[in-house]
C-alpha positions as CSV (number, residue, x, y, z in Angstrom):
1,M,0.0,0.0,0.0
2,E,1.3,3.5,-0.9
3,A,2.4,5.4,2.2
4,L,-0.2,8.2,2.9
5,G,1.3,9.4,6.1
6,E,-0.3,9.5,9.6
7,C,-4.0,10.0,9.6
8,I,-5.3,13.2,11.2
9,E,-7.0,11.5,14.2
10,L,-3.8,9.9,15.4
11,R,-1.7,12.9,14.7
12,R,-3.9,15.1,16.9
13,E,-3.8,12.4,19.6
14,R,0.0,12.4,19.6
15,E,0.2,16.1,19.7
16,G,-2.2,16.3,22.6
17,A,-0.6,13.8,24.8
18,T,0.9,14.9,28.1
19,I,3.7,12.3,28.1
20,A,6.3,11.5,25.5
21,S,5.9,7.9,24.2
22,E,9.6,7.7,23.7
23,D,10.2,8.1,27.5
24,F,7.8,5.3,28.1
25,A,9.5,3.2,25.4
26,V,12.9,3.6,27.0
27,W,11.5,2.5,30.4
28,W,9.6,-0.4,28.9
29,A,12.6,-1.7,27.1
30,G,14.8,-1.4,30.1
31,G,17.0,1.5,29.0
32,R,18.0,3.5,25.9
33,H,20.6,1.0,24.8
34,E,18.2,-2.0,25.0
35,L,15.6,0.0,23.0
36,E,18.0,0.9,20.3
37,E,19.4,-2.6,20.1
38,R,15.9,-4.0,19.7
39,R,15.0,-1.5,17.0
40,A,18.2,-2.2,15.1
41,L,17.5,-5.9,15.2
42,E,13.9,-5.4,13.9
43,N,15.2,-3.2,11.0
44,Y,17.8,-5.9,10.2
45,F,15.0,-8.4,9.6
46,F,12.1,-6.2,8.5
47,N,14.1,-4.5,5.8
48,D,14.9,-7.9,4.3
49,P,12.4,-8.8,1.5
50,E,13.1,-12.5,2.1
51,F,10.9,-12.2,5.2
52,D,7.9,-10.6,3.5
53,D,4.8,-12.7,3.0
54,A,3.5,-12.6,-0.6
55,V,0.2,-14.1,0.5
56,H,-1.4,-13.6,3.9
57,P,-0.9,-16.9,5.9
58,S,-4.6,-17.2,6.5
59,C,-4.9,-17.9,2.8
60,M,-2.5,-20.8,2.9
61,S,-3.3,-24.5,3.5
62,Y,-2.1,-26.2,6.7
63,K,0.7,-27.9,4.8
64,Q,1.7,-24.7,3.1
65,R,1.8,-22.9,6.5
66,Y,4.2,-25.4,7.9
67,E,6.5,-25.3,5.0
68,H,6.4,-21.5,4.9
69,A,7.1,-21.2,8.7
70,L,10.0,-23.7,8.5
71,T,11.5,-22.0,5.5
72,K,11.4,-18.6,7.2
73,G,12.4,-20.1,10.5
74,T,15.7,-21.6,9.1
75,K,16.5,-18.3,7.4
76,F,15.7,-16.5,10.5
77,L,18.0,-18.5,12.7
78,A,20.9,-18.2,10.2
79,K,20.4,-14.5,9.9
80,L,20.1,-14.1,13.7
81,R,23.4,-15.8,14.2
82,E,25.0,-13.5,11.6
83,W,23.7,-10.6,13.6
84,Q,25.0,-11.9,16.8
85,R,28.5,-12.5,15.3
86,S,28.6,-9.0,13.9
87,R,27.5,-7.5,17.3
88,R,30.2,-9.5,19.1
89,A,32.8,-8.3,16.6
90,Q,31.8,-4.7,17.5
91,Q,32.3,-5.1,21.2
92,P,35.4,-3.7,22.8
93,K,38.0,-6.4,23.4
94,G,37.6,-8.0,26.8
95,K,34.1,-6.5,27.4
96,E,31.8,-8.9,29.2
97,E,28.5,-8.6,27.6
98,H,25.5,-10.9,27.4
99,E,25.8,-12.9,24.1
100,L,24.2,-15.9,22.7
101,E,27.0,-17.2,20.6
102,G,29.9,-19.5,21.1
103,A,30.9,-22.7,22.9
104,E,28.5,-24.7,25.0
105,D,29.9,-23.4,28.3
106,S,28.6,-19.9,27.3
107,V,25.0,-21.2,27.1
108,N,23.1,-21.0,30.3
109,I,19.5,-20.7,31.5
110,K,19.6,-16.9,31.6
111,L,20.8,-16.8,28.0
112,L,18.1,-19.3,26.8
113,Y,15.5,-17.2,28.6
114,D,16.5,-14.1,26.7
115,Y,16.7,-16.1,23.5
116,R,13.3,-17.5,24.1
117,M,11.9,-14.1,24.8
118,L,13.4,-12.9,21.5
119,L,11.6,-15.7,19.7
120,S,8.2,-15.0,21.3
121,G,8.9,-11.2,21.5
122,P,8.7,-8.5,18.8
123,V,10.9,-10.0,16.1
124,G,9.7,-13.6,16.5
125,T,6.1,-12.5,16.6
126,A,6.4,-10.3,13.6
127,L,7.9,-13.1,11.4
128,F,5.8,-15.9,12.8
129,Q,2.4,-14.8,13.9
130,Q,1.3,-18.4,14.4
131,S,4.7,-19.4,16.0
132,F,7.2,-21.7,14.3
133,P,8.4,-25.3,14.5
134,L,11.9,-24.6,16.1
135,R,10.7,-22.7,19.1
136,L,10.6,-25.6,21.5
137,H,14.2,-26.5,20.6
138,F,15.2,-23.4,22.5
139,S,12.5,-23.0,25.1
140,M,12.3,-26.6,26.4
141,F,14.8,-29.0,24.8
142,L,18.0,-27.0,25.5
143,P,16.9,-25.8,28.9
144,T,16.2,-29.5,29.8
145,L,19.7,-30.5,28.7
146,L,21.1,-27.8,30.9
147,S,19.0,-28.4,34.0
148,Q,18.8,-32.2,33.9
149,G,22.0,-33.3,32.1
150,N,25.1,-34.0,34.1
151,A,28.4,-32.3,33.2
152,E,29.4,-35.0,30.7
153,Q,26.0,-35.0,29.0
154,Q,26.1,-31.2,28.7
155,R,29.6,-31.4,27.1
156,R,28.4,-34.0,24.7
157,W,25.0,-32.5,23.6
158,V,24.5,-28.8,24.5
159,G,27.1,-27.3,22.1
160,R,25.8,-29.4,19.2
161,A,22.2,-28.6,20.1
162,W,22.9,-24.9,20.4
163,R,24.7,-24.8,17.0
164,L,21.9,-27.0,15.4
165,D,24.7,-29.4,14.5
166,G,22.6,-32.3,13.4
167,I,20.2,-31.8,16.3
168,V,16.8,-30.3,16.4
169,G,15.0,-31.2,19.6
170,T,11.7,-31.0,21.4
171,Y,10.2,-32.0,24.8
172,A,7.8,-35.0,24.9
173,Q,5.8,-35.3,28.0
174,T,2.0,-35.1,27.3
175,E,0.4,-38.2,25.9
176,L,-2.8,-38.9,24.0
177,G,-4.4,-40.2,27.2
178,H,-2.7,-38.1,29.9
179,G,-1.7,-34.5,30.2
180,S,-1.3,-32.6,33.5
181,Y,-1.5,-35.8,35.6
182,I,2.0,-36.8,34.8
183,R,2.1,-39.7,37.2
184,G,-0.4,-41.4,34.9
185,L,1.9,-41.2,31.9
186,E,2.2,-44.7,30.3
187,T,5.4,-44.5,28.2
188,R,7.9,-46.8,29.9
189,A,11.6,-47.3,29.8
190,D,12.9,-50.7,31.0
191,Y,16.5,-51.0,31.9
192,D,18.5,-53.9,30.4
193,A,21.5,-54.2,32.7
194,E,23.1,-56.8,30.5
195,R,23.4,-54.5,27.6
196,E,23.4,-51.2,29.6
197,Q,20.4,-49.9,27.6
198,F,16.9,-48.6,28.1
199,V,14.1,-50.1,26.1
200,L,11.3,-47.6,25.3
201,N,7.8,-48.5,24.5
202,T,4.4,-46.9,24.3
203,P,2.3,-50.0,25.4
204,T,-1.1,-48.6,24.4
205,L,-2.6,-46.1,22.0
206,S,-3.2,-43.6,24.9
207,A,0.5,-43.8,25.7
208,Y,1.5,-42.1,22.4
209,K,3.2,-38.7,23.0
210,W,0.8,-36.0,21.7
211,W,1.3,-32.3,21.3
212,P,5.1,-31.6,21.5
213,G,5.9,-28.6,19.2
214,G,8.1,-29.3,16.3
215,L,7.7,-33.1,16.8
216,G,5.6,-33.8,13.7
217,Q,8.2,-33.3,10.9
218,T,10.9,-31.1,12.3
219,A,12.7,-32.5,15.4
220,N,15.1,-35.4,15.1
221,M,15.8,-35.8,18.8
222,V,13.4,-35.6,21.8
223,V,13.6,-35.4,25.6
224,V,11.1,-38.1,26.6
225,L,9.4,-38.4,30.0
226,A,8.9,-42.1,30.7
227,Q,8.2,-44.4,33.6
228,L,11.4,-46.1,34.6
229,Y,11.4,-49.8,35.5
230,I,14.5,-51.7,36.7
231,R,14.0,-55.5,37.0
232,G,10.3,-54.9,37.2
233,K,10.5,-52.3,40.0
234,H,9.1,-48.8,39.3
235,H,11.3,-45.8,39.9
236,G,9.0,-43.0,38.8
237,L,9.2,-40.6,35.8
238,Q,12.6,-39.9,34.4
239,Q,13.9,-38.1,31.3
240,F,15.6,-39.7,28.4
241,L,17.3,-38.3,25.3
242,V,16.1,-40.2,22.2
243,R,17.0,-39.8,18.5
244,I,13.9,-40.3,16.5
245,R,15.0,-39.5,12.9
246,D,18.2,-40.2,11.0
247,E,20.6,-37.3,11.2
248,Q,21.3,-37.5,7.4
249,T,18.1,-38.6,5.8
250,H,15.6,-37.4,8.4
251,E,13.7,-40.7,8.0
252,P,12.1,-42.1,11.2
253,L,14.3,-44.6,12.9
254,P,13.2,-48.3,13.4
255,G,10.6,-48.6,16.1
256,I,9.6,-44.9,15.8
257,D,6.1,-43.9,14.8
258,V,5.9,-40.1,14.4
259,G,3.8,-37.5,12.6
260,D,1.9,-34.2,12.8
261,I,-1.4,-34.1,14.8
262,G,-3.2,-31.7,12.4
263,P,-4.7,-28.2,12.4
264,K,-5.6,-26.4,15.7
265,L,-7.5,-23.3,16.7
266,G,-4.3,-21.4,16.5
267,A,-0.5,-21.7,16.6
268,N,-0.6,-23.6,13.3
269,G,3.1,-23.0,12.6
270,V,4.2,-25.1,15.5
271,N,4.1,-28.5,13.9
272,N,2.8,-30.3,17.0
273,G,3.2,-34.1,16.7
274,F,2.6,-37.6,17.9
275,L,5.2,-40.2,18.8
276,G,5.1,-43.9,19.6
277,F,8.0,-46.3,20.5
278,R,8.3,-50.0,19.9
279,N,11.3,-51.6,21.5
280,V,13.5,-48.5,20.9
281,R,16.9,-49.0,22.6
282,I,19.1,-46.1,23.8
283,P,22.4,-46.3,25.7
284,R,22.3,-45.9,29.5
285,D,24.1,-42.5,29.3
286,Q,21.1,-41.1,27.4
287,M,19.0,-41.0,30.6
288,L,19.5,-37.4,31.8
289,M,21.4,-38.0,35.1
290,K,22.0,-34.7,36.8
291,N,19.2,-35.3,39.4
292,A,18.7,-39.0,39.2
293,Q,20.8,-41.8,37.6
294,V,20.9,-45.5,36.9
295,L,24.3,-47.2,37.5
296,A,25.6,-49.8,35.2
297,D,24.5,-52.7,37.4
298,G,21.0,-51.3,37.6
299,R,21.1,-49.5,41.0
300,F,19.0,-46.4,41.0
301,V,20.2,-43.2,42.7
302,Q,17.6,-40.4,43.4
303,A,18.4,-36.8,44.0
304,A,17.5,-35.2,47.3
305,Q,15.1,-32.9,45.4
306,P,12.9,-35.1,43.2
307,L,10.9,-32.0,42.1
308,L,14.0,-31.0,40.1
309,V,13.1,-33.5,37.4
310,Y,10.2,-31.2,36.5
311,G,12.3,-28.0,36.5
312,T,11.8,-27.5,32.8
313,M,8.0,-27.1,33.4
314,V,8.7,-24.4,36.0
315,F,11.0,-22.6,33.6
316,V,8.4,-22.6,30.9
317,R,5.6,-21.4,33.1
318,V,7.8,-18.5,34.2
319,M,8.1,-17.6,30.5
320,I,4.4,-18.0,29.7
321,V,3.4,-15.2,32.0
322,R,5.5,-12.8,29.9
323,D,4.3,-14.4,26.7
324,V,0.6,-13.7,27.4
325,M,1.4,-10.2,28.6
326,F,3.0,-9.6,25.2
327,G,-0.1,-10.8,23.3
328,L,-2.5,-8.9,25.5
329,L,-0.6,-5.6,24.8
330,Q,-0.5,-6.4,21.1
331,A,-4.3,-6.6,21.2
332,A,-4.6,-3.5,23.3
333,T,-2.5,-1.5,20.9
334,I,-4.6,-2.6,17.9
335,A,-7.9,-1.9,19.7
336,T,-6.7,1.5,21.0
337,R,-5.5,2.8,17.6
338,Y,-8.6,1.5,15.9
339,S,-10.8,3.1,18.6
340,L,-9.2,6.5,17.8
341,V,-9.8,6.2,14.1
342,R,-13.3,4.7,14.2
343,R,-16.1,7.2,14.7
344,Q,-19.6,6.3,15.7
345,S,-22.7,7.2,17.7
346,P,-22.8,10.9,18.5
347,I,-22.8,11.7,22.3
348,E,-24.7,14.9,21.7
349,P,-27.6,14.7,19.2
350,N,-26.4,17.3,16.8
351,A,-22.7,16.8,17.2
352,P,-20.4,14.9,14.8
353,E,-19.7,11.2,15.4
354,P,-16.9,11.0,18.0
355,Q,-13.9,8.7,18.2
356,I,-15.3,5.6,19.9
357,L,-12.7,5.8,22.6
358,D,-14.5,9.0,23.8
359,H,-17.3,6.7,24.9
360,V,-16.7,5.7,28.5
361,T,-18.0,2.2,27.7
362,Q,-15.2,1.8,25.2
363,Q,-12.6,3.2,27.6
364,A,-13.8,0.5,30.1
365,K,-13.1,-2.2,27.6
366,I,-9.6,-1.1,26.5
367,L,-7.8,0.9,29.2
368,P,-8.0,-1.7,31.9
369,Q,-6.4,-4.3,29.5
370,I,-3.5,-2.0,29.0
371,A,-3.1,-1.6,32.8
372,R,-3.5,-5.4,33.2
373,G,-0.7,-6.1,30.7
374,I,1.7,-3.7,32.4
375,C,1.1,-5.2,35.8
376,Y,1.5,-8.7,34.4
377,R,4.9,-7.5,33.2
378,L,5.8,-6.3,36.7
379,A,4.8,-9.7,38.1
380,A,6.7,-11.6,35.3
381,D,9.9,-9.7,36.1
382,V,9.6,-10.6,39.8
383,L,8.8,-14.2,39.0
384,W,11.9,-14.5,36.8
385,A,14.1,-12.9,39.5
386,I,12.8,-15.6,42.0
387,Y,13.5,-18.3,39.5
388,Q,17.0,-17.2,39.0
389,R,17.6,-17.0,42.7
390,V,16.2,-20.4,43.4
391,M,18.3,-22.0,40.6
392,Q,21.4,-20.4,42.0
393,Q,20.6,-21.8,45.4
394,L,20.2,-25.3,43.9
395,E,23.4,-25.1,41.9
396,A,25.3,-23.9,45.0
397,A,23.9,-26.7,47.1
398,G,24.2,-29.5,44.6
399,P,21.6,-32.1,43.6
400,N,22.1,-34.3,46.7
401,N,21.6,-31.5,49.3
402,S,18.0,-31.3,50.4
403,N,18.7,-27.9,52.1
404,G,19.1,-26.2,48.7
405,G,16.3,-24.3,47.1
406,R,14.5,-23.1,50.2
407,E,12.2,-21.1,47.9
408,L,11.5,-23.9,45.5
409,P,8.0,-24.8,46.9
410,E,7.0,-21.1,46.7
411,L,8.4,-20.7,43.2
412,H,6.6,-23.8,42.0
413,A,3.3,-22.6,43.5
414,L,3.7,-19.0,42.3
415,S,4.6,-20.1,38.8
416,C,1.5,-22.5,38.7
417,C,-0.8,-19.8,40.1
418,L,0.4,-16.9,37.9
419,K,0.5,-19.1,34.8
420,A,-3.2,-20.1,35.5
421,V,-4.5,-16.6,36.4
422,C,-2.5,-14.6,33.9
423,T,-3.3,-16.9,30.9
424,E,-7.0,-16.8,31.8
425,G,-6.9,-13.0,32.2
426,A,-5.0,-12.4,29.0
427,A,-7.3,-14.7,26.9
428,E,-10.3,-13.0,28.4
429,G,-8.8,-9.5,27.8
430,I,-7.8,-10.3,24.2
431,D,-11.4,-11.4,23.5
432,V,-12.8,-8.2,25.0
433,L,-10.4,-6.2,22.8
434,R,-11.4,-8.1,19.7
435,K,-15.0,-7.4,20.4
436,A,-14.3,-3.8,21.0
437,C,-13.3,-3.5,17.4
438,G,-16.7,-4.7,16.2
439,G,-17.0,-6.6,12.9
440,H,-13.6,-5.5,11.6
441,G,-12.0,-7.2,14.6
442,Y,-13.3,-10.5,13.2
443,M,-11.2,-10.2,10.1
444,S,-8.1,-12.4,9.9
445,S,-6.2,-9.4,8.7
446,A,-6.9,-7.7,12.1
447,N,-4.7,-10.5,13.5
448,F,-6.8,-11.1,16.7
449,D,-7.1,-14.8,15.6
450,S,-3.4,-15.4,15.8
451,I,-3.0,-13.5,19.1
452,Q,-6.1,-15.1,20.6
453,G,-5.0,-18.6,19.4
454,L,-1.6,-18.3,21.1
455,A,-3.1,-17.0,24.4
456,S,-5.8,-19.7,24.4
457,A,-3.2,-22.4,23.8
458,A,-1.1,-21.0,26.7
459,F,-4.2,-21.4,29.0
460,T,-3.8,-25.1,28.7
461,Y,-0.3,-26.2,27.6
462,E,2.5,-26.8,30.1
463,G,-0.1,-27.3,32.9
464,E,-3.9,-27.4,32.6
465,H,-5.6,-24.4,34.3
466,T,-7.5,-26.2,37.0
467,V,-4.7,-28.6,37.8
468,L,-2.3,-25.7,38.4
469,L,-4.8,-24.0,40.7
470,L,-5.2,-27.2,42.7
471,Q,-1.4,-27.5,43.0
472,T,-1.3,-23.9,44.2
473,A,-4.0,-24.7,46.7
474,R,-2.0,-27.6,48.2
475,F,0.8,-25.2,48.8
476,L,-1.6,-22.6,50.3
477,L,-3.1,-25.2,52.7
478,R,0.4,-26.0,54.0
479,Q,1.0,-22.3,54.6
480,H,-2.4,-21.9,56.3
481,L,-1.4,-24.6,58.8
482,D,2.0,-23.0,59.3
483,A,0.3,-19.7,59.9
484,L,-1.8,-21.2,62.6
485,K,1.4,-22.4,64.2
486,R,2.9,-18.9,63.9
487,K,5.7,-20.1,61.7
488,V,7.6,-17.8,59.3
489,L,5.8,-17.8,55.9
490,P,7.2,-17.3,52.4
491,A,6.9,-13.7,51.2
492,S,4.0,-14.3,48.8
493,V,1.7,-15.5,51.6
494,T,2.6,-13.4,54.6
495,Y,-0.9,-12.0,54.5
496,L,-2.2,-15.3,55.8
497,R,-0.9,-14.4,59.3
498,N,-2.9,-11.2,59.3
499,A,-6.3,-12.0,60.9
500,S,-7.4,-8.3,61.2
501,P,-10.7,-7.5,59.5
502,L,-10.8,-4.8,56.8
503,S,-10.7,-1.3,58.1
504,W,-11.5,1.2,55.4
505,S,-9.1,4.1,55.3
506,D,-8.3,7.0,53.0
507,N,-5.7,4.9,51.2
508,L,-7.9,3.4,48.5
509,L,-5.2,1.1,47.0
510,E,-4.4,-0.4,50.4
511,N,-8.1,-0.9,51.1
512,V,-8.6,-2.8,47.9
513,A,-5.4,-4.9,48.1
514,R,-6.2,-5.8,51.7
515,A,-9.8,-6.7,50.8
516,L,-8.4,-9.1,48.2
517,E,-6.0,-10.7,50.7
518,I,-8.7,-11.1,53.3
519,S,-10.9,-12.7,50.7
520,A,-8.2,-15.1,49.6
521,A,-7.3,-16.1,53.2
522,A,-11.0,-16.6,54.2
523,Q,-11.7,-18.7,51.1
524,L,-8.7,-20.8,51.9
525,R,-9.8,-21.2,55.5
526,E,-13.3,-22.2,54.4
527,A,-11.9,-24.8,51.9
528,W,-9.7,-26.3,54.6
529,Q,-12.6,-26.5,57.1
530,W,-14.8,-28.1,54.5
531,Q,-12.0,-30.6,53.7
532,Q,-11.7,-31.5,57.4
533,E,-15.5,-31.8,57.8
534,Q,-15.7,-34.2,54.9
535,R,-13.0,-36.4,56.4
536,Q,-14.2,-36.3,60.0
537,H,-18.0,-36.3,59.6
538,G,-18.5,-37.4,56.0
539,K,-16.2,-40.4,56.5
540,H,-14.4,-39.7,53.3
541,T,-10.8,-40.5,52.5
542,E,-8.3,-37.7,52.2
543,Q,-8.4,-38.1,48.4
544,Q,-12.2,-38.0,48.3
545,A,-12.2,-35.0,50.6
546,N,-9.8,-33.2,48.3
547,N,-12.1,-33.9,45.3
548,L,-15.2,-32.6,47.2
549,S,-13.2,-29.5,48.2
550,G,-12.1,-28.8,44.6
551,R,-14.3,-25.9,43.8
552,R,-13.4,-24.1,47.1
553,L,-9.7,-24.8,46.6
554,T,-9.5,-23.5,43.1
555,A,-11.5,-20.4,44.2
556,A,-8.9,-19.8,47.0
557,A,-6.0,-20.2,44.6
558,T,-7.6,-17.8,42.1
559,L,-8.2,-15.2,44.8
560,H,-4.6,-15.7,46.0
561,G,-3.3,-15.0,42.4
562,H,-5.3,-11.8,42.1
563,A,-4.3,-10.7,45.6
564,Y,-0.7,-11.3,44.7
565,L,-0.8,-9.4,41.4
566,A,-2.5,-6.4,43.1
567,R,0.0,-6.3,46.0
568,N,3.0,-6.8,43.7
569,A,1.9,-4.0,41.4
570,I,1.6,-1.6,44.4
571,K,5.1,-2.7,45.7
572,Q,6.7,-2.3,42.2
573,L,5.1,1.1,41.8
574,E,6.7,2.3,45.0
575,Q,10.1,1.1,43.7
576,L,9.5,2.9,40.4
577,R,9.1,6.2,42.2
578,R,12.8,6.5,42.5
579,N,13.7,5.4,39.0
580,V,11.4,7.2,36.5
581,Q,10.6,10.8,35.6
582,P,7.7,12.4,37.5
583,A,5.3,12.6,34.4
584,L,5.9,8.9,33.7
585,Y,5.5,7.9,37.3
586,E,2.2,9.7,37.4
587,L,1.0,7.7,34.4
588,L,2.2,4.4,35.9
589,Q,0.5,5.3,39.2
590,Q,-2.8,5.8,37.3
591,L,-2.3,2.5,35.5
592,V,-1.5,0.5,38.6
593,E,-4.5,2.0,40.4
594,L,-6.7,1.2,37.5
595,F,-5.5,-2.4,37.5
596,V,-6.0,-2.9,41.2
597,L,-9.5,-1.4,41.1
598,H,-10.3,-3.5,38.0
599,T,-9.1,-6.6,39.7
600,F,-11.2,-5.8,42.8
601,L,-14.4,-5.1,40.7
602,R,-13.9,-8.4,38.8
603,Q,-13.7,-10.3,42.1
604,L,-16.4,-8.3,43.8
605,G,-18.7,-11.2,44.6
606,A,-16.0,-13.0,46.6
607,V,-14.8,-9.7,48.2
608,L,-18.3,-8.9,49.4
609,K,-18.8,-12.5,50.6
610,W,-15.7,-12.4,52.8
611,N,-15.8,-8.7,53.8
612,R,-19.5,-8.3,54.8
613,N,-18.9,-5.7,57.4
614,G,-15.9,-4.0,55.9
615,I,-17.3,-2.4,52.8
616,S,-20.4,-0.2,52.5
617,S,-22.4,0.6,49.4
618,K,-21.2,4.2,49.7
619,Q,-17.6,3.1,49.7
620,L,-18.3,0.9,46.6
621,Q,-19.8,3.9,44.8
622,Q,-16.7,6.0,45.6
623,L,-14.5,3.2,44.3
624,E,-16.5,3.0,41.0
625,Q,-16.3,6.8,40.7
626,R,-12.6,6.7,41.1
627,Y,-12.4,3.9,38.5
628,E,-14.2,6.1,36.0
629,Q,-12.0,9.1,36.9
630,L,-9.0,7.0,36.0
631,L,-10.5,6.1,32.7
632,G,-10.9,9.8,31.9
633,A,-7.5,10.7,33.2
634,L,-5.8,8.1,31.0
635,R,-7.9,8.8,27.9
636,P,-5.7,11.7,26.6
637,N,-2.5,9.6,26.8
638,A,-4.0,6.3,25.5
639,L,-2.2,6.5,22.1
640,A,1.1,7.8,23.6
641,L,0.9,4.9,26.0
642,V,0.5,2.1,23.4
643,D,3.0,3.9,21.1
644,G,5.4,3.4,24.1
645,F,5.2,-0.3,23.8
646,D,7.0,0.4,20.5
647,F,5.4,-2.4,18.5
648,H,6.5,-2.2,14.9
649,D,3.6,-2.6,12.4
650,R,5.1,-6.0,11.4
651,V,4.8,-7.1,15.1
652,L,1.2,-6.2,15.3
653,G,0.5,-7.7,11.8
654,S,-2.9,-5.9,11.8
655,T,-4.8,-3.8,9.3
656,L,-6.5,-2.1,12.3
657,G,-3.5,-1.4,14.4
658,C,-0.9,0.3,12.2
659,W,1.0,3.3,13.4
660,D,-0.4,5.6,10.7
661,G,-4.1,4.7,11.5
662,R,-4.9,4.1,7.8
663,V,-7.4,1.4,8.8
664,Y,-9.8,1.5,5.8
665,E,-7.1,1.8,3.2
666,R,-5.3,-1.2,4.7
667,L,-8.5,-3.3,4.9
668,M,-9.3,-2.7,1.3
669,A,-5.6,-3.3,0.2
670,E,-5.6,-6.6,2.0
671,A,-8.9,-7.6,0.5
672,R,-7.6,-6.9,-3.0
673,R,-4.5,-9.0,-2.2
674,N,-6.8,-12.0,-1.5
675,P,-6.0,-14.8,-4.1
676,L,-9.8,-15.1,-4.8
677,N,-9.7,-11.5,-6.1
678,Q,-7.0,-12.1,-8.6
679,E,-9.5,-13.0,-11.3
680,A,-12.9,-11.4,-12.0
681,V,-14.6,-14.7,-12.5
682,N,-13.5,-17.8,-10.6
683,S,-13.2,-21.0,-12.6
684,S,-15.8,-22.6,-10.3
685,Y,-18.4,-20.5,-12.0
686,H,-18.0,-22.4,-15.2
687,T,-17.7,-25.8,-13.6
688,H,-20.4,-25.6,-11.0
689,L,-22.3,-22.3,-10.6
690,Q,-23.3,-21.8,-14.3
691,P,-24.6,-25.4,-14.7
692,L,-26.6,-24.9,-11.5
693,F,-28.2,-21.8,-13.0
694,R,-29.2,-23.8,-16.1
695,C,-30.9,-26.4,-13.9
696,K,-33.4,-23.7,-12.9
697,L,-34.2,-25.2,-9.5
C-alpha cells in the first residue's frame, strides 16, 4: 500500500498527549541501549524482503503454512546468528556482555530465557504470527539438557544442540491419554542391565506422545518423559534423550512412529506431533542424570530434590506469564488505535460522530487491559528474579543437598498460580479487545485470531488451568497450617498471618489490596474447614475430601493469584518512584491504580462474601467513581501509551493497528491481495455455478 502518512486523528492524539511515548518506550525496554538494540534488530529483519509474506498466511493450506514457517524459520536463525556475530565483533575487546553465541559453556538458562523471549517477542512474533516449529528446541529441549543433564552429557550435547549441529529437539511429556496428571503417563523405559540400555515402549494407543511442538516433521531428537522400570521395579518418571529421525536422511528410525497431529484453533506454525515407541533402545548414558541416575549394574540413585526433574516445566511457566502479557498488549495496541480512528454514535444529538474511545464504555473495555498487561509484566519480572535466585541456590547446594532451594516450593506454587491466572486474564482480555473492534476485529487481517490462538493455547499447555490452581491450593493449605502455628511464611503468603478485618481508610489502593488478601485467606480457610469436615464427619478418605473441596480450593488459589498481582503492582510502583521521571511515574500510578481497582471489581462477589462488614455501598460507589475518573485521566494519553510499547507494524500484523491509522485503506488493500480476487470470474463459476443456473431449480 502506498504510504499516505499519519491520519489526522492519530496525529492530533499524539500532539495532545501529556507524556512522551519515547520516554515510556525507554523505560519499557529497560533502557535506551536496549531499546535501540531491539529497533536495530527489527530493522535488520524487517528491511529484508526475504521475510515478506507474498500471501497472507490465513490464505494458505495447513501444509503450506508449515513449509512457509519452516523456510522462514531456518533463514531467521541463520540471519540471527550473523547478527550476533557482527555484534560480538563490534564489542570492545575483553568487554563482558551478554551474548548468545559460542561454545556450550557460554550457554546457560539466563541466555536461553532471553533467546526464548526474542523468539516470542517482537521480532519472532512479527515473522511468525502463528509461531514456528523450532521454538521448543530453544524453550524446552535446550533448557532441559542444561537443567537435567550431568556435566558429561552437557559437554556432549549442549554445544551441538545450540549450533543446530545435526540436532533439532523438542520435549515430549504429554500423551494422548494423559496431560497434567504426569504420574499417569504410560510410556515406559525398562533398563536392560546386561546391555546397559533402556528399552522404550508406548504400550497402548493412549501412551503415544501427543502435542510436542516441532515433533511432527521437524525434530530429530526428543527429551522423553517415561516411567522407569528396573528389574520390574518402578522408579518414577525420568527423562531420556532419544534420537527419532536419522541425522542425514531425516527418516524415522526403526521402532519410531511419528507425525503431525493436524490443524488447531491457533499456533498452526508449531508442527505439533505424535510419537510412539516400539522396543526402541538407547544407551544408559542417554538418561539425563543430573538429578537421578541408573548405575551400570541397575542401581537407582535419586536426587535429594525429586521435584527438580520437573524443573523445565517451572522454567516454561515463568516464561508463559511474559508471553501472554505480550499478546495482551499487542491486542490492546490494535484496539486503541482502531478506537481512535473509528467514529460512531454521537454523544450529543447534533454533534459529529466522536472517536469511539470517547465513549466511557469503550474506555472501560480497552484501558483496563493496558493496565493489566503492564502489571502482568511487573509480576513476570519478579517471577523471573525468583526463578534465577532459586536456581542459583540449587546449583550452589548440589543435587544431593536437600537444604538447597528453600524457595523452591514457593516458586513452584507461584509459577503455577500466575500461569493459570494470567493466561485466563490475557485470553479474556484479548477477546474483550477483539469485540471492542466490532466486525472488523473478526477479520483475519486484524490478527486477533493469531493473538487469541496463542493465548488460548497457553491457557492449557504446560499445565492445565484447574490442575495448576489445585497445585497452588495444596501449597496454600500447608502455609495456612503453618500460619496457625505462627511459623515464618514465604513472602508471597505473609498476609495469611494477618487476621485483622478490613478497616476502610483514606488509602484506596491499600483498602482494595487488603480486601483481596482477606478474601483469599477466608476462602482458603473455608476450603480447609470443608475438607476437614468431609474427612471427619463425612467419613471420606483424604483423596475424596480433596475432590469434594475442589471448587473451594480453586477459588482460593484464584483469589490468591489476584491478591498477589495487586499487591505486587503496588510494591513495584513504590520502587519505580525513585527510578522514573515524574510525568511517567504519574502515568504508571494511574495504570497500577486502575489495574488494582479493575481486579477488585472483577472479584467483587468474593470480596463482598468475605468482607461483609468492611465495605459499605457508599464506599463501593466511591470506588467506582474513582475507577471512571482514572479512565478519563488516561484517555488523553492512550495513544502515547500504546505507542510506548514500540510495536512495529510488522509485530502487530494488523490492518486495524498500524502506526499511521490508515485502517480503511489497509482493509481494502488486504482484500484486494486476496487470491480469490486475482480473477474477476473464478473458474468454479464455469464448472459448478453456471450449470446450476441452467438447472433452474
